[in-house]
N, C-alpha and C positions, 0 to 999 in steps of 0.2 A: 542390440538396439536399446538404448537407455530410454526411460520413461519419466515424464514430468506431469504432475497433477497441478492444475491451475484453477484458482477460484477467481470469480469475477472476470471471465474471459470473453464476455459478449462485446465489449467495447474497449476503446482506449488502450491502455498499457497491457491489460490482460490479453486482448485480441492480438496486438502486435507481437507479444511474447509467444503466443501459441503459433502464429505463423512463422516466426523466426526459428523456433525450435523444430517445427515440422520440416522446414526447408533444410535444416542442418541434420536431418536424419533421425531425429528423436521421435518416439511415440508420444503423442500429446493427449492427455485426458483433460479436455477443456470443459469446465463447469460453469453454469449460469442458471439463473432462476427460471428462465423460459427457453430451453434449448429448441423447442418446437418452432420458435420464431426465427431461429438462426438459418440463414440461407447460404452464406458463403463458407463458413468453417466446416459445415457438415459435409462438404464435397471435397475437402482438402485431404490428400493422401496423408496418412499417419495421424489424423486427428479424429478422436472419438468424443462425442458430446454426452454429458451427463447433467441431470437436473440437480441443482444445489442452491438453496438459500441458506447462507451461513448462520442465520438467526434461528434455524430450525434444527434442533439437536437430533431428532429422529432422521432427518434427511442427511445430516452429516454422517451418521452411522451407516446409512444405506448407501450413500455415494462412495464412502471409503471401502465398504465391502465389495461393491461392484467394480471399483477401480482395481482392487487387488485381485479380483477374479480375472480381470482383463490383462493385467501386466504386473511385473515386479517393479513397483514404483521406486524410483531412485531420488527424485527431487519433488518436494511439495512447495509450490509457490503460492503463499498466502497473499492474495492481491485484492480481494474484494473489499470495498470501502467507499465512503462518500464523505463530503464535507458538510458540516453544520456550522453556520456563522450567525453572529448576532450577539447582543448583550445577554448575559446569563439571566438577567431578570425577565427577559422576554421570551425565554425558551421554555416550552412546556415539558412536563414530566414525560409525556409520551415521546417527545423528540429526544430527550436525554437517554431514555431507555433504548430507543432504536439505534442511536449513535453508538452507545457502549456495546450493545449486542452485536452490531455489525463490525465495527472497526476493531474492537478489542476482544470480546468474548468469542466472536466467530473465529478469530485467529487461534486463540487458545484451544478451543474445542476441536478444530480441524487438526491441530498439532497433536492433541491428546489421542485422537482417533488413529493417527498413523504411527505413533510412537512404538506400540508393540511390534509392528512390522519391521521398523528400522532397528529396534533393539535386538530383535531375534536374528537379523542378518548382519548386525554389527556394522552397519553403514547406512548412508542416507544423508540428505541435506534438506533443511528447511530454509527457505528464503521468504522474507516478509517485506512487502511494500510498506515502508513507514512514510517519511516525508522529511524535507528540510524542516517542516513544522514539528518534527519530533526532536529537533536539536536547537531551534530558536523559536521565538514566538512573534506574532503580529497581533495588532488590536482586533478585538471582536471575534476571535477564533478560539476562545478558551476551552470549549468542550472538545472540539476537534483536536486541539493541542494535547488535551488531557489523554486522549486515546493514543495519539502518536508517540508522546513521551513515554507513556506506559509501555508501548510495544518495544521501544528502544531499551528501557530498563529491563523488561522481561527477557528480551533476547540476550542481553548481556549476562544476566543471571543464568539463563538456560544453557549458555555456552559452557559454564562449569559443570552443569548437571549432565549434559549429553556427551561430553568428550570421552568419558570412560567407556562408552559403548561405540565409539567410532562414528558418532553422528555429528554432523555439522549444523550450524545455524548462522545465518547472515541476514543483514538488512540492506535494502536498497532505499535510499532517501532522496527522492527526486525533488527538484524545484518545480517551477511551473511547466505544465505540459500543454502543448497546442492541440487540445481536443475540445469537445463540447462539454467538458466536465462541469462548467458553471451552470449551463442550462439543463444538463442531464443528471448530475450527481451532487447537487447542492441543495441543502435545506436551510431555511432561514427562520430565525426568531427575531421579533422586533418589540420595541417598547418606546413610547413617545418621549420618554425622558432622555433617550440617547440619540435622538434624531440628527442632531448636528454632528455628532461623532460618526454615525453611520454614513452620512453624506461625505465627510472628509475621507473616510477609509475607502469607500467605493470609488471616489474620484481618484485617489492614489492608485488603486488597483487597475483602473481603466487607462492609466497613462500608457500610451503606445510604446514609449521607451522601455517600460517594464516588460511588456509582452514580447518585445523584440528579442529578449534574452531567453525566452522559454525554449524548451527542447521539444522535439517531436516525440510521439509515443515510440516510434521505431528507434530513436536514439537512446531512450531509457531502456528499451527492451535489449539493446546491445549490452547494457551494463548488467542486466539480469543474466544474460547468457554468459558474460564474463565471470560473474559470481558463481555460476553453476559449473563452470568448466575449468577455471584457472588453478584449482587445487591448492589455493593459498589459504592459510589460517588467518583470515581477516574477518572481522565482524561487520564493519560498516563500509558501505559503498555509497558515498555521496555522489549523486548523479545529476548532471546538467551544469552548465556554466554559471547560472544564477545561484544555484544551491551551493556550488563550490566556493563562489565568491563570498556568500553570506556566512558560510561556516568558517572560512579562512579568516574573515573579519572578526568573528567571535573569538577564535583562538588567538588572534593578534592583540585585541584590545580588551578582551574579557566581557563577560555577560552584562555587567552593569553599564559599562560605557556603550555597548551596542544597543541596549534597551533605550538609552537616551537618543541615540541616532535614529532608531526606528520610530520613536515617539515624534521626533521632529519631522521625519519624512512623511508619516501618515497623518499626524494630528497637528503639526506645526508647533509642538511644545518645545 
């Protein structure tokens, strides 16, 4: 029985992935900040819950040690993360630090913690949830994009580093997901000088036609499972029809032309 270690498994994509892998006969170590509040996953066969806040270095070390006592982990799914939106001028230093600690440093530190195990057995796979926002950008998401673009570049470089030990690394880059992400996993900064821009961007995001192209968490979890099991030497898995369309457009017309299109769509420029 293979084992997957998942961060951010309490809701959304992490939760859907935990259930999918457990259903397919994997042992799942599902981590979250408050596992004592989890009612469903705790009762699913093959799923073990552990406490993990990826911004806590000591807890990362503890959760890794406990996981490796429980099982010979084969896949680490770095999924924990959240969105920070708003103009940079209106984002506090505390917000900046929390975003970088969660979305970026949390991934790097969890990966560091498991590397000795994978290197010793000369196998293993890291999968990281990035975002289509790690490949293209939208207005007022600069700090979030900074973390997701960083993860894409980091993963690409790590692929060279890990290959000599038989260790794989992949990214899954979803577009919009039909979850409560906005109400649950979104932080905001604001500044009065950008009020008109904020209104335009949020109006564009609220367009029902845009949301109609979003994927379910279960559909993106299927892509995570594909990445974990297909045995292919592929780095990036762009997931969801909206993400695939946006990325294909960038490859077709180039970054500069697509930026102009996005500016017109969101800001009327």
